FIBA-327184 format. One record per residue (C-alpha): residue number from 1; x, y, z; residue in one letter. Coordinates in steps of 0.05 Angstrom, whole numbers. Each point is the difference from the previous one (the first is absolute). Layout:
# FIBA-327184
@i->NUM, xx->X, yy->Y, zz->Z, aa->A;
...
//
This chain:
# FIBA-327184
@i->1, xx->1612, yy->2121, zz->2703, aa->M;
@i->2, xx->5, yy->20, zz->-78, aa->H;
@i->3, xx->-28, yy->-62, zz->-20, aa->E;
@i->4, xx->-71, yy->41, zz->8, aa->L;
@i->5, xx->19, yy->51, zz->-52, aa->S;
@i->6, xx->24, yy->-51, zz->-45, aa->L;
@i->7, xx->-62, yy->-39, zz->5, aa->A;
@i->8, xx->-42, yy->66, zz->-13, aa->E;
@i->9, xx->48, yy->12, zz->-65, aa->S;
@i->10, xx->-13, yy->-71, zz->-22, aa->I;
@i->11, xx->-78, yy->14, zz->12, aa->R;
@i->12, xx->5, yy->62, zz->-47, aa->A;
@i->13, xx->31, yy->-34, zz->-53, aa->I;
@i->14, xx->-42, yy->-62, zz->6, aa->V;
@i->15, xx->-64, yy->57, zz->-2, aa->E;
@i->16, xx->25, yy->38, zz->-57, aa->E;
@i->17, xx->11, yy->-71, zz->-40, aa->T;
@i->18, xx->-71, yy->-22, zz->13, aa->A;
@i->19, xx->-26, yy->65, zz->-12, aa->Q;
@i->20, xx->36, yy->6, zz->-69, aa->A;
@i->21, xx->-19, yy->-74, zz->-24, aa->Q;
@i->22, xx->-68, yy->12, zz->26, aa->G;
@i->23, xx->-11, yy->-59, zz->44, aa->C;
@i->24, xx->-28, yy->-10, zz->62, aa->T;
@i->25, xx->36, yy->-63, zz->28, aa->L;
@i->26, xx->72, yy->-4, zz->14, aa->V;
@i->27, xx->23, yy->-73, zz->9, aa->R;
@i->28, xx->77, yy->2, zz->11, aa->T;
@i->29, xx->52, yy->44, zz->13, aa->V;
@i->30, xx->69, yy->-16, zz->-11, aa->V;
@i->31, xx->59, yy->35, zz->36, aa->L;
@i->32, xx->72, yy->-6, zz->-8, aa->E;
@i->33, xx->39, yy->12, zz->62, aa->I;
@i->34, xx->75, yy->3, zz->4, aa->G;
@i->35, xx->35, yy->-33, zz->64, aa->E;
@i->36, xx->40, yy->60, zz->14, aa->L;
@i->37, xx->-58, yy->53, zz->-9, aa->S;
@i->38, xx->-13, yy->6, zz->77, aa->S;
@i->39, xx->-74, yy->-22, zz->-10, aa->V;
@i->40, xx->-34, yy->-40, zz->53, aa->E;
@i->41, xx->-45, yy->-46, zz->-41, aa->V;
@i->42, xx->-45, yy->-25, zz->56, aa->E;
@i->43, xx->-13, yy->73, zz->14, aa->A;
@i->44, xx->-8, yy->14, zz->-68, aa->L;
@i->45, xx->-55, yy->-57, zz->-12, aa->R;
@i->46, xx->-33, yy->31, zz->71, aa->F;
@i->47, xx->-3, yy->72, zz->-30, aa->C;
@i->48, xx->-26, yy->-31, zz->-64, aa->L;
@i->49, xx->-56, yy->-36, zz->30, aa->D;
@i->50, xx->-18, yy->64, zz->34, aa->A;
@i->51, xx->8, yy->55, zz->-57, aa->V;
@i->52, xx->-31, yy->-50, zz->-52, aa->L;
@i->53, xx->-67, yy->-3, zz->36, aa->R;
@i->54, xx->-59, yy->25, zz->-39, aa->D;
@i->55, xx->38, yy->7, zz->-62, aa->T;
@i->56, xx->-2, yy->-48, zz->-70, aa->P;
@i->57, xx->55, yy->-29, zz->30, aa->A;
@i->58, xx->-30, yy->-22, zz->69, aa->A;
@i->59, xx->13, yy->-75, zz->7, aa->G;
@i->60, xx->49, yy->-3, zz->-55, aa->A;
@i->61, xx->59, yy->-52, zz->4, aa->V;
@i->62, xx->64, yy->37, zz->15, aa->I;
@i->63, xx->60, yy->-34, zz->-29, aa->E;
@i->64, xx->69, yy->22, zz->18, aa->I;
@i->65, xx->65, yy->-21, zz->-33, aa->D;
@i->66, xx->60, yy->9, zz->36, aa->A;
@i->67, xx->59, yy->32, zz->-45, aa->L;
@i->68, xx->71, yy->-29, zz->31, aa->P;
@i->69, xx->50, yy->56, zz->20, aa->G;
@i->70, xx->60, yy->14, zz->-41, aa->V;
@i->71, xx->61, yy->39, zz->14, aa->G;
@i->72, xx->61, yy->17, zz->-41, aa->W;
@i->73, xx->69, yy->-15, zz->36, aa->C;
@i->74, xx->55, yy->44, zz->-30, aa->P;
@i->75, xx->53, yy->-42, zz->27, aa->A;
@i->76, xx->-27, yy->-60, zz->-37, aa->C;
@i->77, xx->-24, yy->43, zz->-58, aa->D;
@i->78, xx->-67, yy->-38, zz->-3, aa->R;
@i->79, xx->-72, yy->-5, zz->23, aa->S;
@i->80, xx->-3, yy->-39, zz->63, aa->V;
@i->81, xx->-64, yy->-32, zz->34, aa->P;
@i->82, xx->-22, yy->42, zz->56, aa->L;
@i->83, xx->-43, yy->-20, zz->57, aa->A;
@i->84, xx->1, yy->64, zz->33, aa->Q;
@i->85, xx->26, yy->71, zz->-1, aa->R;
@i->86, xx->73, yy->4, zz->32, aa->Y;
@i->87, xx->16, yy->-73, zz->-2, aa->D;
@i->88, xx->67, yy->-16, zz->-28, aa->P;
@i->89, xx->15, yy->-26, zz->-69, aa->C;
@i->90, xx->-11, yy->-80, zz->3, aa->P;
@i->91, xx->65, yy->-4, zz->-39, aa->Y;
@i->92, xx->54, yy->49, zz->28, aa->C;
@i->93, xx->-33, yy->20, zz->63, aa->G;
@i->94, xx->0, yy->73, zz->-14, aa->G;
@i->95, xx->-41, yy->48, zz->26, aa->Y;
@i->96, xx->-11, yy->49, zz->-61, aa->Q;
@i->97, xx->-54, yy->-29, zz->-36, aa->L;
@i->98, xx->-52, yy->47, zz->-37, aa->R;
@i->99, xx->-68, yy->-25, zz->-1, aa->P;
@i->100, xx->-20, yy->-7, zz->-73, aa->T;
@i->101, xx->-64, yy->-44, zz->-4, aa->G;
@i->102, xx->-55, yy->-17, zz->54, aa->G;
@i->103, xx->-15, yy->74, zz->16, aa->L;
@i->104, xx->-59, yy->0, zz->-38, aa->E;
@i->105, xx->-77, yy->-6, zz->15, aa->M;
@i->106, xx->-48, yy->9, zz->-55, aa->R;
@i->107, xx->-70, yy->-23, zz->-27, aa->V;
@i->108, xx->12, yy->-52, zz->-47, aa->R;
@i->109, xx->-66, yy->-24, zz->-24, aa->E;
@i->110, xx->-79, yy->19, zz->17, aa->I;
@i->111, xx->-47, yy->-57, zz->-25, aa->E;
@i->112, xx->-68, yy->29, zz->-8, aa->I;
@i->113, xx->-73, yy->-20, zz->-18, aa->E;
//
């Protein structure tokens, strides 16, 4: 369950930001999670609920923006939408797609008070 370690990393980022800004309350944390990142969003939410207790972010709203998967098809010589790794190209049916987008996960925004 790597979502727990991801949640702990997010907590560290949030706590560092809150401390640097001298705030005692975090209202919102906005995350961007790519569809190809292998992150289970509901498991991450569960872990965040646990690790953010007793921090300035306890009770904060967690917003998650899903980033679409994108792959490069060498046969078509263009970027194509990619719902899952190892899916075929939607145009030529080839399986040599290289994922180029939707792999990331990052903290995009922290709203503090």
